[in-house]
PDB file of N, CA, C and O in Angstrom:
ATOM      1  N   MET A   1      58.863 170.453 130.226  1.00  0.00           N
ATOM      2  CA  MET A   1      59.051 171.804 129.730  1.00  0.00           C
ATOM      3  C   MET A   1      60.087 171.777 128.620  1.00  0.00           C
ATOM      4  O   MET A   1      61.112 171.101 128.704  1.00  0.00           O
ATOM      5  N   LEU A   2      59.783 172.530 127.586  1.00  0.00           N
ATOM      6  CA  LEU A   2      60.755 172.726 126.516  1.00  0.00           C
ATOM      7  C   LEU A   2      61.517 174.012 126.795  1.00  0.00           C
ATOM      8  O   LEU A   2      60.932 175.005 127.226  1.00  0.00           O
ATOM      9  N   VAL A   3      62.807 173.993 126.552  1.00  0.00           N
ATOM     10  CA  VAL A   3      63.638 175.181 126.683  1.00  0.00           C
ATOM     11  C   VAL A   3      64.318 175.393 125.329  1.00  0.00           C
ATOM     12  O   VAL A   3      64.959 174.493 124.786  1.00  0.00           O
ATOM     13  N   ILE A   4      64.161 176.595 124.809  1.00  0.00           N
ATOM     14  CA  ILE A   4      64.737 176.929 123.514  1.00  0.00           C
ATOM     15  C   ILE A   4      65.692 178.091 123.722  1.00  0.00           C
ATOM     16  O   ILE A   4      65.343 179.086 124.357  1.00  0.00           O
ATOM     17  N   LYS A   5      66.890 177.963 123.187  1.00  0.00           N
ATOM     18  CA  LYS A   5      67.874 179.036 123.289  1.00  0.00           C
ATOM     19  C   LYS A   5      68.332 179.373 121.875  1.00  0.00           C
ATOM     20  O   LYS A   5      68.722 178.491 121.111  1.00  0.00           O
ATOM     21  N   VAL A   6      68.279 180.657 121.535  1.00  0.00           N
ATOM     22  CA  VAL A   6      68.755 181.125 120.235  1.00  0.00           C
ATOM     23  C   VAL A   6      70.128 181.740 120.442  1.00  0.00           C
ATOM     24  O   VAL A   6      70.278 182.734 121.152  1.00  0.00           O
ATOM     25  N   GLU A   7      71.127 181.136 119.812  1.00  0.00           N
ATOM     26  CA  GLU A   7      72.498 181.613 119.952  1.00  0.00           C
ATOM     27  C   GLU A   7      73.023 182.097 118.605  1.00  0.00           C
ATOM     28  O   GLU A   7      72.655 181.587 117.547  1.00  0.00           O
ATOM     29  N   LEU A   8      73.878 183.079 118.680  1.00  0.00           N
ATOM     30  CA  LEU A   8      74.618 183.547 117.518  1.00  0.00           C
ATOM     31  C   LEU A   8      76.061 183.080 117.671  1.00  0.00           C
ATOM     32  O   LEU A   8      76.700 183.331 118.692  1.00  0.00           O
ATOM     33  N   TRP A   9      76.564 182.402 116.650  1.00  0.00           N
ATOM     34  CA  TRP A   9      77.958 181.953 116.619  1.00  0.00           C
ATOM     35  C   TRP A   9      78.646 182.713 115.488  1.00  0.00           C
ATOM     36  O   TRP A   9      78.626 182.250 114.348  1.00  0.00           O
ATOM     37  N   PRO A  10      79.247 183.852 115.764  1.00  0.00           N
ATOM     38  CA  PRO A  10      79.873 184.634 114.694  1.00  0.00           C
ATOM     39  C   PRO A  10      80.878 183.803 113.892  1.00  0.00           C
ATOM     40  O   PRO A  10      81.804 183.212 114.449  1.00  0.00           O
ATOM     41  N   GLY A  11      80.678 183.771 112.600  1.00  0.00           N
ATOM     42  CA  GLY A  11      81.563 183.004 111.729  1.00  0.00           C
ATOM     43  C   GLY A  11      81.535 181.515 111.981  1.00  0.00           C
ATOM     44  O   GLY A  11      82.415 180.790 111.517  1.00  0.00           O
ATOM     45  N   GLY A  12      80.518 181.039 112.725  1.00  0.00           N
ATOM     46  CA  GLY A  12      80.431 179.626 113.062  1.00  0.00           C
ATOM     47  C   GLY A  12      81.345 179.216 114.208  1.00  0.00           C
ATOM     48  O   GLY A  12      81.506 178.027 114.480  1.00  0.00           O
ATOM     49  N   TYR A  13      81.942 180.190 114.878  1.00  0.00           N
ATOM     50  CA  TYR A  13      82.902 179.919 115.940  1.00  0.00           C
ATOM     51  C   TYR A  13      82.201 179.877 117.294  1.00  0.00           C
ATOM     52  O   TYR A  13      81.768 180.908 117.809  1.00  0.00           O
ATOM     53  N   GLU A  14      82.091 178.688 117.861  1.00  0.00           N
ATOM     54  CA  GLU A  14      81.379 178.495 119.127  1.00  0.00           C
ATOM     55  C   GLU A  14      81.979 179.309 120.267  1.00  0.00           C
ATOM     56  O   GLU A  14      81.251 179.763 121.150  1.00  0.00           O
ATOM     57  N   GLY A  15      83.275 179.496 120.260  1.00  0.00           N
ATOM     58  CA  GLY A  15      83.931 180.234 121.327  1.00  0.00           C
ATOM     59  C   GLY A  15      83.471 181.678 121.444  1.00  0.00           C
ATOM     60  O   GLY A  15      83.679 182.312 122.479  1.00  0.00           O
ATOM     61  N   MET A  16      82.848 182.205 120.400  1.00  0.00           N
ATOM     62  CA  MET A  16      82.358 183.590 120.418  1.00  0.00           C
ATOM     63  C   MET A  16      80.832 183.660 120.528  1.00  0.00           C
ATOM     64  O   MET A  16      80.242 184.721 120.323  1.00  0.00           O
ATOM     65  N   LYS A  17      80.201 182.541 120.847  1.00  0.00           N
ATOM     66  CA  LYS A  17      78.735 182.512 120.864  1.00  0.00           C
ATOM     67  C   LYS A  17      78.164 183.456 121.921  1.00  0.00           C
ATOM     68  O   LYS A  17      78.780 183.737 122.949  1.00  0.00           O
ATOM     69  N   ARG A  18      76.958 183.928 121.616  1.00  0.00           N
ATOM     70  CA  ARG A  18      76.212 184.700 122.605  1.00  0.00           C
ATOM     71  C   ARG A  18      74.731 184.390 122.437  1.00  0.00           C
ATOM     72  O   ARG A  18      74.247 184.168 121.327  1.00  0.00           O
ATOM     73  N   THR A  19      74.031 184.380 123.549  1.00  0.00           N
ATOM     74  CA  THR A  19      72.603 184.079 123.537  1.00  0.00           C
ATOM     75  C   THR A  19      71.830 185.332 123.174  1.00  0.00           C
ATOM     76  O   THR A  19      72.007 186.386 123.786  1.00  0.00           O
ATOM     77  N   LEU A  20      70.970 185.207 122.173  1.00  0.00           N
ATOM     78  CA  LEU A  20      70.131 186.323 121.743  1.00  0.00           C
ATOM     79  C   LEU A  20      68.759 186.288 122.410  1.00  0.00           C
ATOM     80  O   LEU A  20      68.206 187.330 122.762  1.00  0.00           O
ATOM     81  N   ALA A  21      68.209 185.074 122.584  1.00  0.00           N
ATOM     82  CA  ALA A  21      66.852 184.957 123.116  1.00  0.00           C
ATOM     83  C   ALA A  21      66.658 183.574 123.730  1.00  0.00           C
ATOM     84  O   ALA A  21      67.383 182.629 123.419  1.00  0.00           O
ATOM     85  N   LYS A  22      65.651 183.482 124.617  1.00  0.00           N
ATOM     86  CA  LYS A  22      65.293 182.208 125.246  1.00  0.00           C
ATOM     87  C   LYS A  22      63.776 182.084 125.315  1.00  0.00           C
ATOM     88  O   LYS A  22      63.052 183.078 125.356  1.00  0.00           O
ATOM     89  N   ALA A  23      63.318 180.840 125.327  1.00  0.00           N
ATOM     90  CA  ALA A  23      61.886 180.559 125.513  1.00  0.00           C
ATOM     91  C   ALA A  23      61.735 179.318 126.387  1.00  0.00           C
ATOM     92  O   ALA A  23      62.503 178.362 126.278  1.00  0.00           O
ATOM     93  N   HIS A  24      60.738 179.358 127.244  1.00  0.00           N
ATOM     94  CA  HIS A  24      60.342 178.202 128.048  1.00  0.00           C
ATOM     95  C   HIS A  24      58.882 177.925 127.713  1.00  0.00           C
ATOM     96  O   HIS A  24      58.045 178.826 127.762  1.00  0.00           O
ATOM     97  N   ILE A  25      58.582 176.677 127.374  1.00  0.00           N
ATOM     98  CA  ILE A  25      57.230 176.280 127.001  1.00  0.00           C
ATOM     99  C   ILE A  25      56.813 175.145 127.921  1.00  0.00           C
ATOM    100  O   ILE A  25      57.392 174.059 127.871  1.00  0.00           O
ATOM    101  N   GLY A  26      55.809 175.388 128.763  1.00  0.00           N
ATOM    102  CA  GLY A  26      55.381 174.403 129.750  1.00  0.00           C
ATOM    103  C   GLY A  26      53.933 173.995 129.574  1.00  0.00           C
ATOM    104  O   GLY A  26      53.051 174.844 129.446  1.00  0.00           O
ATOM    105  N   ASN A  27      53.690 172.705 129.567  1.00  0.00           N
ATOM    106  CA  ASN A  27      52.332 172.163 129.453  1.00  0.00           C
ATOM    107  C   ASN A  27      51.570 172.425 130.751  1.00  0.00           C
ATOM    108  O   ASN A  27      52.074 172.145 131.838  1.00  0.00           O
ATOM    109  N   VAL A  28      50.356 172.963 130.632  1.00  0.00           N
ATOM    110  CA  VAL A  28      49.523 173.252 131.804  1.00  0.00           C
ATOM    111  C   VAL A  28      48.203 172.489 131.753  1.00  0.00           C
ATOM    112  O   VAL A  28      47.236 172.882 132.406  1.00  0.00           O
ATOM    113  N   SER A  29      48.155 171.411 130.990  1.00  0.00           N
ATOM    114  CA  SER A  29      46.912 170.645 130.867  1.00  0.00           C
ATOM    115  C   SER A  29      47.135 169.143 131.034  1.00  0.00           C
ATOM    116  O   SER A  29      46.500 168.329 130.362  1.00  0.00           O
ATOM    117  N   ASN A  30      48.042 168.793 131.936  1.00  0.00           N
ATOM    118  CA  ASN A  30      48.262 167.396 132.313  1.00  0.00           C
ATOM    119  C   ASN A  30      48.524 166.479 131.125  1.00  0.00           C
ATOM    120  O   ASN A  30      48.074 165.333 131.104  1.00  0.00           O
ATOM    121  N   LEU A  31      49.249 166.985 130.148  1.00  0.00           N
ATOM    122  CA  LEU A  31      49.656 166.190 128.982  1.00  0.00           C
ATOM    123  C   LEU A  31      48.473 165.599 128.211  1.00  0.00           C
ATOM    124  O   LEU A  31      48.558 164.492 127.680  1.00  0.00           O
ATOM    125  N   ALA A  32      47.370 166.350 128.158  1.00  0.00           N
ATOM    126  CA  ALA A  32      46.197 165.914 127.393  1.00  0.00           C
ATOM    127  C   ALA A  32      46.556 165.827 125.915  1.00  0.00           C
ATOM    128  O   ALA A  32      47.518 166.452 125.469  1.00  0.00           O
ATOM    129  N   ASP A  33      45.783 165.051 125.156  1.00  0.00           N
ATOM    130  CA  ASP A  33      46.042 164.922 123.721  1.00  0.00           C
ATOM    131  C   ASP A  33      46.026 166.271 123.012  1.00  0.00           C
ATOM    132  O   ASP A  33      46.810 166.509 122.093  1.00  0.00           O
ATOM    133  N   VAL A  34      45.123 167.155 123.450  1.00  0.00           N
ATOM    134  CA  VAL A  34      45.103 168.540 122.991  1.00  0.00           C
ATOM    135  C   VAL A  34      45.427 169.369 124.220  1.00  0.00           C
ATOM    136  O   VAL A  34      44.640 169.421 125.165  1.00  0.00           O
ATOM    137  N   SER A  35      46.585 170.018 124.209  1.00  0.00           N
ATOM    138  CA  SER A  35      47.116 170.661 125.403  1.00  0.00           C
ATOM    139  C   SER A  35      47.264 172.168 125.265  1.00  0.00           C
ATOM    140  O   SER A  35      47.318 172.719 124.166  1.00  0.00           O
ATOM    141  N   ASP A  36      47.327 172.803 126.415  1.00  0.00           N
ATOM    142  CA  ASP A  36      47.586 174.234 126.520  1.00  0.00           C
ATOM    143  C   ASP A  36      48.955 174.428 127.162  1.00  0.00           C
ATOM    144  O   ASP A  36      49.392 173.614 127.975  1.00  0.00           O
ATOM    145  N   TYR A  37      49.624 175.515 126.786  1.00  0.00           N
ATOM    146  CA  TYR A  37      50.986 175.762 127.228  1.00  0.00           C
ATOM    147  C   TYR A  37      51.175 177.215 127.663  1.00  0.00           C
ATOM    148  O   TYR A  37      50.606 178.131 127.069  1.00  0.00           O
ATOM    149  N   ILE A  38      51.970 177.409 128.694  1.00  0.00           N
ATOM    150  CA  ILE A  38      52.435 178.735 129.078  1.00  0.00           C
ATOM    151  C   ILE A  38      53.783 178.941 128.384  1.00  0.00           C
ATOM    152  O   ILE A  38      54.641 178.058 128.403  1.00  0.00           O
ATOM    153  N   VAL A  39      53.956 180.095 127.783  1.00  0.00           N
ATOM    154  CA  VAL A  39      55.187 180.425 127.068  1.00  0.00           C
ATOM    155  C   VAL A  39      55.801 181.660 127.723  1.00  0.00           C
ATOM    156  O   VAL A  39      55.137 182.686 127.868  1.00  0.00           O
ATOM    157  N   THR A  40      57.054 181.558 128.113  1.00  0.00           N
ATOM    158  CA  THR A  40      57.792 182.686 128.672  1.00  0.00           C
ATOM    159  C   THR A  40      59.009 182.918 127.788  1.00  0.00           C
ATOM    160  O   THR A  40      59.807 182.007 127.566  1.00  0.00           O
ATOM    161  N   VAL A  41      59.147 184.137 127.288  1.00  0.00           N
ATOM    162  CA  VAL A  41      60.250 184.440 126.377  1.00  0.00           C
ATOM    163  C   VAL A  41      61.018 185.664 126.853  1.00  0.00           C
ATOM    164  O   VAL A  41      60.488 186.515 127.567  1.00  0.00           O
ATOM    165  N   SER A  42      62.272 185.731 126.442  1.00  0.00           N
ATOM    166  CA  SER A  42      63.082 186.919 126.697  1.00  0.00           C
ATOM    167  C   SER A  42      64.042 187.096 125.537  1.00  0.00           C
ATOM    168  O   SER A  42      64.446 186.134 124.885  1.00  0.00           O
ATOM    169  N   GLU A  43      64.398 188.351 125.296  1.00  0.00           N
ATOM    170  CA  GLU A  43      65.343 188.676 124.229  1.00  0.00           C
ATOM    171  C   GLU A  43      66.225 189.808 124.723  1.00  0.00           C
ATOM    172  O   GLU A  43      65.750 190.744 125.366  1.00  0.00           O
ATOM    173  N   GLY A  44      67.493 189.717 124.423  1.00  0.00           N
ATOM    174  CA  GLY A  44      68.428 190.756 124.828  1.00  0.00           C
ATOM    175  C   GLY A  44      68.283 192.004 123.974  1.00  0.00           C
ATOM    176  O   GLY A  44      67.648 191.977 122.919  1.00  0.00           O
ATOM    177  N   ALA A  45      68.866 193.082 124.429  1.00  0.00           N
ATOM    178  CA  ALA A  45      68.875 194.315 123.656  1.00  0.00           C
ATOM    179  C   ALA A  45      69.544 194.076 122.305  1.00  0.00           C
ATOM    180  O   ALA A  45      70.495 193.301 122.203  1.00  0.00           O
ATOM    181  N   ASN A  46      69.047 194.740 121.281  1.00  0.00           N
ATOM    182  CA  ASN A  46      69.598 194.572 119.941  1.00  0.00           C
ATOM    183  C   ASN A  46      70.105 195.923 119.443  1.00  0.00           C
ATOM    184  O   ASN A  46      69.305 196.779 119.064  1.00  0.00           O
ATOM    185  N   PRO A  47      71.410 196.125 119.438  1.00  0.00           N
ATOM    186  CA  PRO A  47      71.948 197.417 119.006  1.00  0.00           C
ATOM    187  C   PRO A  47      71.730 197.695 117.515  1.00  0.00           C
ATOM    188  O   PRO A  47      71.739 198.853 117.097  1.00  0.00           O
ATOM    189  N   ILE A  48      71.538 196.652 116.720  1.00  0.00           N
ATOM    190  CA  ILE A  48      71.314 196.841 115.283  1.00  0.00           C
ATOM    191  C   ILE A  48      69.937 197.458 115.033  1.00  0.00           C
ATOM    192  O   ILE A  48      69.800 198.370 114.217  1.00  0.00           O
ATOM    193  N   THR A  49      68.921 196.959 115.736  1.00  0.00           N
ATOM    194  CA  THR A  49      67.565 197.474 115.554  1.00  0.00           C
ATOM    195  C   THR A  49      67.217 198.573 116.546  1.00  0.00           C
ATOM    196  O   THR A  49      66.215 199.271 116.388  1.00  0.00           O
ATOM    197  N   GLY A  50      68.051 198.723 117.570  1.00  0.00           N
ATOM    198  CA  GLY A  50      67.783 199.739 118.579  1.00  0.00           C
ATOM    199  C   GLY A  50      66.702 199.352 119.572  1.00  0.00           C
ATOM    200  O   GLY A  50      66.165 200.217 120.264  1.00  0.00           O
ATOM    201  N   THR A  51      66.373 198.075 119.657  1.00  0.00           N
ATOM    202  CA  THR A  51      65.338 197.642 120.597  1.00  0.00           C
ATOM    203  C   THR A  51      65.965 197.239 121.929  1.00  0.00           C
ATOM    204  O   THR A  51      67.059 196.676 121.963  1.00  0.00           O
ATOM    205  N   PRO A  52      65.264 197.533 123.026  1.00  0.00           N
ATOM    206  CA  PRO A  52      65.781 197.172 124.344  1.00  0.00           C
ATOM    207  C   PRO A  52      65.531 195.694 124.653  1.00  0.00           C
ATOM    208  O   PRO A  52      64.776 195.018 123.954  1.00  0.00           O
ATOM    209  N   ALA A  53      66.167 195.217 125.694  1.00  0.00           N
ATOM    210  CA  ALA A  53      65.863 193.862 126.184  1.00  0.00           C
ATOM    211  C   ALA A  53      64.401 193.836 126.628  1.00  0.00           C
ATOM    212  O   ALA A  53      63.872 194.840 127.107  1.00  0.00           O
ATOM    213  N   TRP A  54      63.763 192.698 126.470  1.00  0.00           N
ATOM    214  CA  TRP A  54      62.365 192.571 126.861  1.00  0.00           C
ATOM    215  C   TRP A  54      62.051 191.123 127.220  1.00  0.00           C
ATOM    216  O   TRP A  54      62.806 190.205 126.898  1.00  0.00           O
ATOM    217  N   SER A  55      60.923 190.944 127.890  1.00  0.00           N
ATOM    218  CA  SER A  55      60.428 189.601 128.193  1.00  0.00           C
ATOM    219  C   SER A  55      58.903 189.653 128.213  1.00  0.00           C
ATOM    220  O   SER A  55      58.308 190.713 128.406  1.00  0.00           O
ATOM    221  N   ALA A  56      58.286 188.497 128.013  1.00  0.00           N
ATOM    222  CA  ALA A  56      56.824 188.419 127.996  1.00  0.00           C
ATOM    223  C   ALA A  56      56.386 187.007 128.352  1.00  0.00           C
ATOM    224  O   ALA A  56      57.150 186.046 128.260  1.00  0.00           O
ATOM    225  N   ARG A  57      55.144 186.920 128.756  1.00  0.00           N
ATOM    226  CA  ARG A  57      54.552 185.626 129.106  1.00  0.00           C
ATOM    227  C   ARG A  57      53.191 185.539 128.408  1.00  0.00           C
ATOM    228  O   ARG A  57      52.407 186.489 128.418  1.00  0.00           O
ATOM    229  N   GLY A  58      52.935 184.387 127.809  1.00  0.00           N
ATOM    230  CA  GLY A  58      51.684 184.200 127.092  1.00  0.00           C
ATOM    231  C   GLY A  58      51.297 182.733 127.033  1.00  0.00           C
ATOM    232  O   GLY A  58      51.771 181.920 127.826  1.00  0.00           O
ATOM    233  N   ARG A  59      50.425 182.403 126.077  1.00  0.00           N
ATOM    234  CA  ARG A  59      49.895 181.044 125.992  1.00  0.00           C
ATOM    235  C   ARG A  59      49.836 180.560 124.548  1.00  0.00           C
ATOM    236  O   ARG A  59      49.699 181.343 123.609  1.00  0.00           O
ATOM    237  N   VAL A  60      49.943 179.265 124.408  1.00  0.00           N
ATOM    238  CA  VAL A  60      49.586 178.554 123.191  1.00  0.00           C
ATOM    239  C   VAL A  60      48.526 177.558 123.635  1.00  0.00           C
ATOM    240  O   VAL A  60      48.808 176.667 124.437  1.00  0.00           O
ATOM    241  N   ASP A  61      47.325 177.700 123.128  1.00  0.00           N
ATOM    242  CA  ASP A  61      46.220 176.829 123.530  1.00  0.00           C
ATOM    243  C   ASP A  61      45.797 175.910 122.396  1.00  0.00           C
ATOM    244  O   ASP A  61      45.928 176.251 121.220  1.00  0.00           O
ATOM    245  N   GLY A  62      45.291 174.744 122.765  1.00  0.00           N
ATOM    246  CA  GLY A  62      44.711 173.822 121.803  1.00  0.00           C
ATOM    247  C   GLY A  62      45.706 173.152 120.872  1.00  0.00           C
ATOM    248  O   GLY A  62      45.386 172.878 119.715  1.00  0.00           O
ATOM    249  N   HIS A  63      46.904 172.887 121.362  1.00  0.00           N
ATOM    250  CA  HIS A  63      47.918 172.226 120.521  1.00  0.00           C
ATOM    251  C   HIS A  63      47.750 170.717 120.580  1.00  0.00           C
ATOM    252  O   HIS A  63      47.664 170.135 121.662  1.00  0.00           O
ATOM    253  N   LYS A  64      47.704 170.093 119.422  1.00  0.00           N
ATOM    254  CA  LYS A  64      47.593 168.624 119.333  1.00  0.00           C
ATOM    255  C   LYS A  64      48.977 168.016 119.549  1.00  0.00           C
ATOM    256  O   LYS A  64      49.887 168.225 118.747  1.00  0.00           O
ATOM    257  N   ARG A  65      49.127 167.270 120.626  1.00  0.00           N
ATOM    258  CA  ARG A  65      50.440 166.764 121.030  1.00  0.00           C
ATOM    259  C   ARG A  65      51.004 165.685 120.118  1.00  0.00           C
ATOM    260  O   ARG A  65      52.198 165.394 120.189  1.00  0.00           O
ATOM    261  N   GLN A  66      50.182 165.081 119.262  1.00  0.00           N
ATOM    262  CA  GLN A  66      50.724 164.046 118.373  1.00  0.00           C
ATOM    263  C   GLN A  66      51.500 164.661 117.210  1.00  0.00           C
ATOM    264  O   GLN A  66      52.085 163.929 116.412  1.00  0.00           O
ATOM    265  N   GLN A  67      51.515 165.990 117.098  1.00  0.00           N
ATOM    266  CA  GLN A  67      52.299 166.662 116.069  1.00  0.00           C
ATOM    267  C   GLN A  67      53.776 166.675 116.455  1.00  0.00           C
ATOM    268  O   GLN A  67      54.141 166.400 117.598  1.00  0.00           O
ATOM    269  N   SER A  68      54.591 166.992 115.496  1.00  0.00           N
ATOM    270  CA  SER A  68      56.020 167.153 115.754  1.00  0.00           C
ATOM    271  C   SER A  68      56.238 168.269 116.767  1.00  0.00           C
ATOM    272  O   SER A  68      55.450 169.211 116.846  1.00  0.00           O
ATOM    273  N   VAL A  69      57.302 168.157 117.532  1.00  0.00           N
ATOM    274  CA  VAL A  69      57.648 169.208 118.485  1.00  0.00           C
ATOM    275  C   VAL A  69      57.828 170.541 117.767  1.00  0.00           C
ATOM    276  O   VAL A  69      57.594 171.598 118.354  1.00  0.00           O
ATOM    277  N   TRP A  70      58.239 170.499 116.510  1.00  0.00           N
ATOM    278  CA  TRP A  70      58.452 171.732 115.747  1.00  0.00           C
ATOM    279  C   TRP A  70      57.156 172.496 115.520  1.00  0.00           C
ATOM    280  O   TRP A  70      57.180 173.717 115.367  1.00  0.00           O
ATOM    281  N   ALA A  71      56.028 171.800 115.496  1.00  0.00           N
ATOM    282  CA  ALA A  71      54.749 172.495 115.353  1.00  0.00           C
ATOM    283  C   ALA A  71      54.480 173.367 116.581  1.00  0.00           C
ATOM    284  O   ALA A  71      54.001 174.493 116.448  1.00  0.00           O
ATOM    285  N   LEU A  72      54.784 172.856 117.765  1.00  0.00           N
ATOM    286  CA  LEU A  72      54.613 173.640 118.992  1.00  0.00           C
ATOM    287  C   LEU A  72      55.630 174.781 119.037  1.00  0.00           C
ATOM    288  O   LEU A  72      55.285 175.905 119.404  1.00  0.00           O
ATOM    289  N   VAL A  73      56.865 174.500 118.669  1.00  0.00           N
ATOM    290  CA  VAL A  73      57.893 175.539 118.656  1.00  0.00           C
ATOM    291  C   VAL A  73      57.495 176.652 117.679  1.00  0.00           C
ATOM    292  O   VAL A  73      57.686 177.832 117.971  1.00  0.00           O
ATOM    293  N   ALA A  74      56.946 176.278 116.528  1.00  0.00           N
ATOM    294  CA  ALA A  74      56.523 177.275 115.536  1.00  0.00           C
ATOM    295  C   ALA A  74      55.420 178.172 116.096  1.00  0.00           C
ATOM    296  O   ALA A  74      55.438 179.385 115.882  1.00  0.00           O
ATOM    297  N   LYS A  75      54.461 177.581 116.811  1.00  0.00           N
ATOM    298  CA  LYS A  75      53.378 178.382 117.405  1.00  0.00           C
ATOM    299  C   LYS A  75      53.926 179.337 118.459  1.00  0.00           C
ATOM    300  O   LYS A  75      53.543 180.506 118.506  1.00  0.00           O
ATOM    301  N   ALA A  76      54.820 178.839 119.298  1.00  0.00           N
ATOM    302  CA  ALA A  76      55.417 179.689 120.329  1.00  0.00           C
ATOM    303  C   ALA A  76      56.272 180.783 119.685  1.00  0.00           C
ATOM    304  O   ALA A  76      56.260 181.924 120.145  1.00  0.00           O
ATOM    305  N   ALA A  77      57.006 180.450 118.640  1.00  0.00           N
ATOM    306  CA  ALA A  77      57.844 181.436 117.959  1.00  0.00           C
ATOM    307  C   ALA A  77      56.994 182.503 117.277  1.00  0.00           C
ATOM    308  O   ALA A  77      57.354 183.680 117.286  1.00  0.00           O
ATOM    309  N   ALA A  78      55.868 182.101 116.686  1.00  0.00           N
ATOM    310  CA  ALA A  78      54.978 183.079 116.051  1.00  0.00           C
ATOM    311  C   ALA A  78      54.425 184.045 117.094  1.00  0.00           C
ATOM    312  O   ALA A  78      54.355 185.251 116.857  1.00  0.00           O
ATOM    313  N   TRP A  79      54.034 183.512 118.244  1.00  0.00           N
ATOM    314  CA  TRP A  79      53.552 184.380 119.325  1.00  0.00           C
ATOM    315  C   TRP A  79      54.668 185.325 119.781  1.00  0.00           C
ATOM    316  O   TRP A  79      54.435 186.521 119.955  1.00  0.00           O
ATOM    317  N   ALA A  80      55.881 184.791 119.975  1.00  0.00           N
ATOM    318  CA  ALA A  80      57.004 185.601 120.426  1.00  0.00           C
ATOM    319  C   ALA A  80      57.354 186.679 119.398  1.00  0.00           C
ATOM    320  O   ALA A  80      57.675 187.808 119.772  1.00  0.00           O
ATOM    321  N   ALA A  81      57.296 186.347 118.129  1.00  0.00           N
ATOM    322  CA  ALA A  81      57.589 187.333 117.080  1.00  0.00           C
ATOM    323  C   ALA A  81      56.583 188.481 117.120  1.00  0.00           C
ATOM    324  O   ALA A  81      56.953 189.641 116.937  1.00  0.00           O
ATOM    325  N   ALA A  82      55.310 188.158 117.359  1.00  0.00           N
ATOM    326  CA  ALA A  82      54.290 189.206 117.477  1.00  0.00           C
ATOM    327  C   ALA A  82      54.564 190.089 118.699  1.00  0.00           C
ATOM    328  O   ALA A  82      54.387 191.306 118.644  1.00  0.00           O
ATOM    329  N   GLU A  83      54.995 189.471 119.793  1.00  0.00           N
ATOM    330  CA  GLU A  83      55.349 190.247 120.999  1.00  0.00           C
ATOM    331  C   GLU A  83      56.568 191.129 120.734  1.00  0.00           C
ATOM    332  O   GLU A  83      56.627 192.264 121.205  1.00  0.00           O
ATOM    333  N   ALA A  84      57.527 190.615 119.992  1.00  0.00           N
ATOM    334  CA  ALA A  84      58.731 191.385 119.674  1.00  0.00           C
ATOM    335  C   ALA A  84      58.374 192.636 118.869  1.00  0.00           C
ATOM    336  O   ALA A  84      58.974 193.693 119.066  1.00  0.00           O
ATOM    337  N   GLU A  85      57.403 192.520 117.969  1.00  0.00           N
ATOM    338  CA  GLU A  85      56.985 193.673 117.177  1.00  0.00           C
ATOM    339  C   GLU A  85      56.432 194.795 118.044  1.00  0.00           C
ATOM    340  O   GLU A  85      56.520 195.967 117.680  1.00  0.00           O
ATOM    341  N   LYS A  86      55.869 194.441 119.176  1.00  0.00           N
ATOM    342  CA  LYS A  86      55.329 195.451 120.102  1.00  0.00           C
ATOM    343  C   LYS A  86      56.432 196.246 120.772  1.00  0.00           C
ATOM    344  O   LYS A  86      56.173 197.305 121.345  1.00  0.00           O
ATOM    345  N   GLN A  87      57.658 195.753 120.708  1.00  0.00           N
ATOM    346  CA  GLN A  87      58.786 196.386 121.391  1.00  0.00           C
ATOM    347  C   GLN A  87      59.410 197.514 120.555  1.00  0.00           C
ATOM    348  O   GLN A  87      60.218 198.293 121.062  1.00  0.00           O
ATOM    349  N   THR A  88      59.033 197.596 119.277  1.00  0.00           N
ATOM    350  CA  THR A  88      59.659 198.605 118.407  1.00  0.00           C
ATOM    351  C   THR A  88      58.931 199.922 118.468  1.00  0.00           C
ATOM    352  O   THR A  88      59.325 200.876 117.798  1.00  0.00           O
TER     353      THR A  88
END
């Protein structure tokens, strides 16, 4: 399983960091060359945009595992961004 955490470090200062969002990406196809994944994401409330905290669960299907891990992260992030738009 991949775990992704998005943190904000105000002014680059780690001591003030806070987590904005998280994602868990789990393979559900026995590590096949072309795999399917369950994606679970959550994001905290955003006072700047006025959006509440939310979470969602979805899928990324048909991912070729010989690609860079960033290709899978990009697909999961694109799905999560579309889900985030539904929250506004």
